[in-house]
N, C-alpha and C positions, 0 to 999 in steps of 0.2 A: 719525632714522636707526634702523635696526632689522635684525632677522634673522628668518628663518622656517625651521623644520625640516620634514623630509619626514614624511609619514604612513607608517604601517607597510606600506601597500600599494603605495607608490610607489618606483620606482628610477630614478634619473636619471644617465646617463653622459654624459661629454663628447662621445662619438661621436653620441649622440642629439641633442645641442644643435648639433653641427656639421651633421648631416643636416637637421634640422628648420628651422634658421634661417640656414644658410649661413655660420655663424661659421668663422673660420680658426683651426685648432688647431695649436699648436706645443708639443711635437713631435707629429707625426702619429700615432705609435705609442701615444699616451696615450688612445686612444678608449675603452678599457674602464674608465678611472678613474671611480668612482662618487662623486658628491657627496651629502651627506645634509642640507645646509642652504644657505641663501643669506644673505649679509650685505652690507649696503651701507655699513658703516663698520667700521674696524679693531676698535673696542671690542666689536663684536657678533660677531666671528669666533670660532668654536669649531672643534675638530677635525672635519674632514670638510667644511668649508664651501667654497662657491664664492664668492669675494670679488668683489663688483661695485661698485666705487667710484663709478661713474656719470660719470667724467671722468678727466682726467690726474691722476696722483698722484706724489708724490715717491718716490724709490727707498727712502727710509727707512720710509715707510708701507707699501710693498709688502713690505719685509723683515719688518716687524713682523707683518703678516698671516700670513706664512709661519711665523714663530715661534709664533704663536697657534694654528697647526694647520690653516691653509687648505690644501685639497687642490688648488685651482686658482684662477685669477683670470680675470675677464673685463675686458679693458682696451680703451680706444679704439684704433682703427687708427693714430692719430697717435703712439702709443707703441711701435709695432712695432720701431723701431730704438733705443728709449731703454732697453731692458732688456738689458744685456750680461752679466748673471750670473744667468740664469734658473735658479731652484731648483725650481719646480713647473710643471706644465703651464699654458699661458696660451691663452685664447680671445681673439683680436683681432676686435673688431666695434664697430659703432656702432648698438646696438639701439634700436628705437623704444619709446616708452612701452607700446605694445600688446604688443610682444614680451616686455618685462619683466613686464607683467601676466600674460601667458600662462604665463611661466616660474614666477612666484610661485604662480599658481593651480594649476599642474600639480604642483609639489612639495608643495603643501598638500592635494592630493587633490580639487581642484575643489569646494570646500565650498559655493559658492553654488548648485550643482546639487542639493544635499541639504537646502536650507533655503529657506523663503519669504523673499524680500527686499522689504521695504517701505522706500521712500525718500520723504522729504518736503522740498520746496523752498519758498522764499519770500524776500521782501525783508527781513524782520525776523528777526534771529537769536534774539531773546528769544521771539518767538512760535513759532519752530521748536522751541525746547526744550519749550515747552508742548505743542506738537503731538506731539512724540516721546513725551512722557510720557503724553499722552492715548491715543495709538494703542497703546502698550505695555499700559496698564491695560485698554483695551477688549479687545484680543486675549487678554489673560490672563483677563478676565471670561468670554470665550467658550471658555475651556479650553485655550488655547495657551501652552506654555512659551515665553517670549520673551527676547530679548537686545536691547541697544541700543548704538548707536555715536553718541555725541553728546558734545561737549567737556564734560569735568567730570562726566559721568554715563553712562559706558559700563559695561554690565553683561552678564553671561551668567547667566541666571536671577537668583539673589540675590547673585551674586558680582560685586563691583566690579572692573573691569579697570584696571590701572595703565598708562596710555599717555602718550606724549609727543605733544602736539598741535601742529600738524595732523598727522594720521597719514598715512603713506606707503603705497605699494602693498603692501609686505611686511607692515606692521602690520595693514592691512585683512584680508589673507588669513589672518593668524594669528588675528585676532579671530573671523572666520567659522569657522575650523577649530576653535577652542575652543568656540564655540557648538554646532557639530555634535557634538563629543565630549560636551558636557554634556547633549545631548538637547533643545536648543532647537528649536522648530518654526518660529519666525519672528524675524527681526532687523529692527529699525527704524533707519535711518541718516539723520542730519541732513545735508542737502546745503548746507554752508556752509564758508567759508574758515577758520573757527576750528576746525572739526572735521577737514576733509579737505584734503590737499595736492592740487595740480593733478595729474590723471591717476591718482589713487590708487584709483579704482574700475575700472581696466582689467581686463577679463575677469570682471567681476562682473555677472551677469544680474539685472536688477531686475524683479520680478513686478508690483508696484504702485507707482506714483509719484504722490504727491499734491502739489498746489500750494496754498499758503496766500496768497491775494492777491485783491484786488478788480479783476479784469480780464476782458475779453471772451475767448471761447474761443480766437480766433486768437492773442491776446496770450499766453495760457497755453501754447500750443504753441510759440511762439517763445521764451518764457522757459525752458521746459523743455529745448528743443533747445540753448540756450546753456549751461545748467547741465550737461547731460549731456556736451556737448563738452568742457567744462572739466574735469570729473572722470573722464571716460572711461566713464560708465555704458553698459552694453550694453542697448539697448532694441530689442525685436523685436516680431513680431506677437503674442507672448504677453504683452507688457507692457500693463498697464491704467493709464490716466490717470484720476485722481480729483480732483474739486473739490467744494466745498460747493455744495449746491443748496437751494432753498426747502424741499424735502421733508426733507433731512437736518437743516437748521436747526430745523425744527419737531419732528422726532424728538428732537433734543438738548434743546430747550426743554421738551418734554413729559416727558422723562426726569427732569429736575430732581434730579440726583444730589447736588447740594450740594457739588460738588468744584471750583467755579470757573466761569469763563465758559463758555457753551455752544459758542462757536466751535471750540475744539480738539476737543470731542466730536463736533461736526458733521462735521469733516474726517475724524475717525477712522471714523465711521459710513460716510461716502462711500467711504473706502479699503477697508473691510471688504466693503461691497457690491460694489465693483469686483473684489474677490478671489473673489467667487462665493458669499458667505454669504447665505442667504435672509433676507428682511426679517422673516419670522416668528421666526426664531432670534434676530435682533438685538433685536426688540421684547421677546421673552421674557427675554433677558439683561438688558436695560435695566429691565424690570419687577422682576425678582428683585433687581437691584442697588439699585433705589430702595427696595424694601421692607426690605432689609437696612440701608440707610443711615437 
């Protein structure tokens, strides 16, 4: 459970939510009320928040949200007749995960549009952690400030992020927003249930997605489709899929950086190639790193 605050350039009113998503606002004259953050549990509510519990709640919890400074609440339509002492404006709706993702991304300033997003999937969570680390190190080697989102090792540059796992939609947008503010150029996300809650990547555009597994191409496409459906990744014509190849395996073996198995480095090379980095630049970076080691 978490909260996310608006960026300095964003302004979100209840009227905008009513118009954009078809939410029902009570009272109707509260359209100009501006919210400055979103919270999905009472403990995360701060003054100016839109409280979104995600389901039916007890009146006592709603009252506590008001006491903590919530400016408005978004409650399920089934509670329309359950609130008889309304103290703040209420939006009644049954939003989809996609709508919640859009809302969180909007108030965060659409951070995934300002940063390169690398995501890695596979059947083995331990290998995913090795992959995330290898990709982060390799991108850093190429001169890119990086961030990571992976259980137990989420960072923005050199700063560790204190998160509760698996992270939800609000937490993901907050991490991306922090990374953008810190000047991060690329963030690497582990696509596994220990790191991410279902639907947590709604409204997050993925630039490069890698798959760590020994499967045929068709199996890779099917596996990634399932993963993306589970977490809500946005894949479009600009998303590049990367897997290890004989060439990237050989490049990783020849690099001999002495940092562990060559497999994670091979996938990192494949993902960087998919991002458009030239082989000559990759070989130069590997050569320099080998000499330094």
